[in-house]
N, C-alpha and C positions, 0 to 999 in steps of 0.2 A: 504494500500500500504506500503510495507516494505521500510525502508530507506536504502540507500547505505552507507556502512561503509567500507572504505579502510583499516582502522585499527580497530581491535576488541575493544569493550568497556572494561573498567576496566583492562587495561594493568598494569603490575607491573614491568616495566623495571627499573633496577637499573642504571640510567644514571650517578649518582654521582660516583659509583664504577668504571665506564669507563672513568672518567674525564682525567686520565693521557694519555689514548689513544687519546682522543680528543685534549689535549694539544700538543701531538706529531704531530698529523696531522696539527694542526694550525701552529706549529713552522716550519714544513717542507714547507708548502705552503707559509708562510711569507718569508722564506729564498729564495725560488725559485722566488718569486715576486720581492724582493729587488735586487737579482742578475740580473734578466732579465731587470728591469728598469734601473739599474746602468750601465750594460755593453752592453745591446742591445738597450735600449731606445725604444721609440715609433716610429712606422711608421706613421708619422704625415701626415694627409691629407691636401688638399688644404687650408682648413680653417686656419691651423696653420703654413703652410710653404709659403703661397702665391701662387697664381695661377689664372687660368682663367676658367670661366664657361660660356659656350655659349649654348643657346637654338636656334635651327634652325628647319625650316619646309621645306621638299622637295616639290618643286613646281609641280612635276609630278611623281606620283606613290609612292610606298613604299621605305623606306630607305634600302639600301643594307649595313648592318652594317659591314660585313667582308671587303667589298671593301673600305668603308669609313675609317675603322680603318687602313687598309694597306696604303691608300693614306696619311693619316695624320701622321702615324708613319714614313713614308719616309721623312717627312719634318724635323724630328729631333727636334721637339719642346720640347719634354720631355715625361713624362708618360701620356698616353692617356687612358681615360675611357669613354666608350659610354653607354648610357642608353636610352631605348625607353621611351617616355612620351606620354600620350594620348593613345587612343585605335585604331586610324586609321592606325598606323604603318608608318606615314610619318613625325613624329616629333622625334627629337633626342636631348638629353642633352649631351654635350661634356665637359668633365673636362680635363684640361691640367695642370699637375704639372710640371713646367718648369725644364729643365735639368740644370746642374751646369753652363753650358755656357750661359743659358738664364736667370739665376737667377737675379732678380731685374729689369727685362725688360718685366714685365707682359703685359703692354699696347702694346708693340711691338708684343708679342706673340698673343694677342687678334686680332690685325690687320692682322697678317699672317694667322691665322685660318680662318678669314672671307674671305680672298683672296683665300685660299685653297678650301673653300667650293664652290666658284664660283657662277655662275648664277643658278645652279641647286637647290640651297637652298636659302631660305629667313631667315635671322637672325632676331629673334624676341626679344632676350634679351641677354645682355652681362654683366657679373659681373667680376670685376677684384679685387683680394685681394692682396694688397701689403705686403711686409715683415713686416713693422711696425705694420700694422693693425693685421696681423696674430699673431705676438708676443703678442700683447695686448689681443687678443682673447684667446690664450693659458693660459696666466697669469690669466685672469678673470675666465676662466673655472676651474683652480685649486682652486682659491679663493672661487668660488661658491660651489665646492664640500666640501671644508673644513668648510665653514660657515654653510652649510646645516647640516653637522654632528654635529657641535657645538650647533646649535640652537635646534636640536633634543634632544641632551643630556641635555640641560638646561630645556627643556620642561619636560622630564622624571624626572629630579631631583625635579622640582616643584610639579609634579603630585604625585610622590611617596616620596622617600627620596634621599639624595645626593649619597648614595651608588649605588642606581639604576641608577642614572644619569651617574656616572663614568663608570659603567659596560656597559650601553647603548652606551656611547661615544666610548669605546674601541671596542665593537662588531661591531658597524656601520662603524667605521673607518677601521676595519679589512675587512669588506665586500667590501667596496669601493676600498680599496687598492688592495686586491686580484683580484677583477674583472678588475681593471686597469692593474694588472700584466698579466691577460689573453691576453690583447692587445699586451703587450710587448713580451710575449712568442710566440704567434701565428703570430705576425707582421701584424695583421689586421689593416686597416686604422683607425687611431685615429683622429677623427674630432669632430665637434660639436654634431654629432649624438652620438658619444661615451660619451661625457660629459652628454648629455641628459639621456643616459642609466644609467650612474653612479648616477645621481641625482634621477632618478626613483627608482633605487635600494635602495638608502638610505631611501627613504620613505617606500618602501615595506619591507625592512629588519626590520625596527623598529616596524612594525605592529605585527609580530610574537613575538618579544621581549616584547612588551607592554602587549600582551595577557597573556604570562606566568607570567610576573611581577604582573599583576593585580590578577591572581589566587594565587600567592604566598602571596600577601597582604591579600586577603580574607581568605586564610587558616591560616595565622598567627593569625588573630583575633579569628578564631574558635579553633585552636589547639595551645594555647599560649606556651605550654611547649615542643612542638615537636622540636627536633633538626633540625637545618637548612638543613642539608643534606637530611633528610627524607622529609622535607617540599618541597624542590626542586623536589625530585623524585615524590611526590604525585601530585604537581601542574603540572609538565611536563606531567605526564601520563594522567591527567584529560583533558589537552588541546591538547594532541597528535593527536587525531582524527580530530579536527578542523584544526590544523596546517597542517597536511598532505593533507586534502581535499582542503584547500585554495591554497596550493602550486601546487597541481595537476591541479586544475581548472585554475589557472593563467597560468601555463605552456601550457595547452591545448589551451588557447586563444592566446598564442604567437607563437605556432608551425606553424599555417597558414602563419604568416608573414615570417618565415624562408623559407617556401616552395614557397609562391607566392609573397612575398614582393619585390623581385628583389634586385639588388646590393645595392640600396640606403638604404634598411632597414635590410640587412642581418647581418652586424656586430652588429647593435643595438639589433636585435632579439636574436642573439647568446649570447650577453652579458647579456641580461635579463634572459634567460634560465639558464645560468651559475650562475647568481646572486641569482635566486630563490633557487637553491640548497645550495649555500653558506650561504644565509641569514637564511634558515631553520636550517642548522647545527649550525650556530653561536649563534642562540637564545638559544640553549641548552648547547653547549659545550664552549661557550665564555662568553656570557652575564650572564647566570645563574650560571655557575661554578665560575665566578669571585667573586660572592657574598660570597663564602666560605672563601675567603682570605681578606675580608674587616672587619672593626669594626662591632660589632653586630648591627643589624637593630632594632632600637628602644630598647625595653626591651627584645628582643629575646635572648635566650641562644643558642649559635651556636652549642654546642656539648654535653651539659649536658644531661644525661639520665633523663627520666621523669617517675614518678610514678602516674601521673595524668591519670585516665582512659580515659578522654576525648582526651588525646594526642595520643591515639592509632590510628593507621591507620584504616580508615573506610573500 
């Protein structure tokens, strides 16, 4: 049985020669990200702004979502989001992001929603997130993302050398920041699901980076006199098939969530898909390329030509 190869074996792509194009793309995306976060900000969800989440079950028949949405919006509570839960069609999850007039009065909003539902619904669960708690959640989410990137970089530095750790930190931070910028640019809801997506992305992104770094370390021992640029090209080409296959398979597993996951998982899934592409790109044009501008790794000569026949590319 023949194996499926999305990328031909023994590719000889000169990634290092294209590093300036990669740096340009990185610079543009970073500028867009910083601009969007600074001037547009995030469309924070209930988790970070405060709000009310109500689960209710219709006592007779299925839920008419259009009629229910119209009825609740007429009460002017704020932004209303409805989501079906369960498979029977008679349960609904109601999210209310209070309007400016109702800000800080989440408990009152909760009581009014229950009154508006009336006897036609049985309320099974109510969650109220106040402004203080939501601010703490946002702060803790930011700290969690930064800490995860830092711990990943420390791990890489110990497993390889400090130059690899610095490159991994910058590349992973780049991936998390640019994906966060996606939320600012598109104004998708930024909530705890978004933080979960960013943390997932940090772990996924470092996977490709470590694979390439590991091959660079192996080839450095084998071709001790090979210039660093050639070594990066050789290692990246050797791992390219695996990298592409991993990214494609991961994307294929996420696409069903985009289609069938519903509103609750849509932003999470889109962020993961976007992050897969960014993480694959940054492993080559951010993490690996940065090694060219750092002190020599161990005893490696960064650019000196070699007369050693073993240093020739296989």
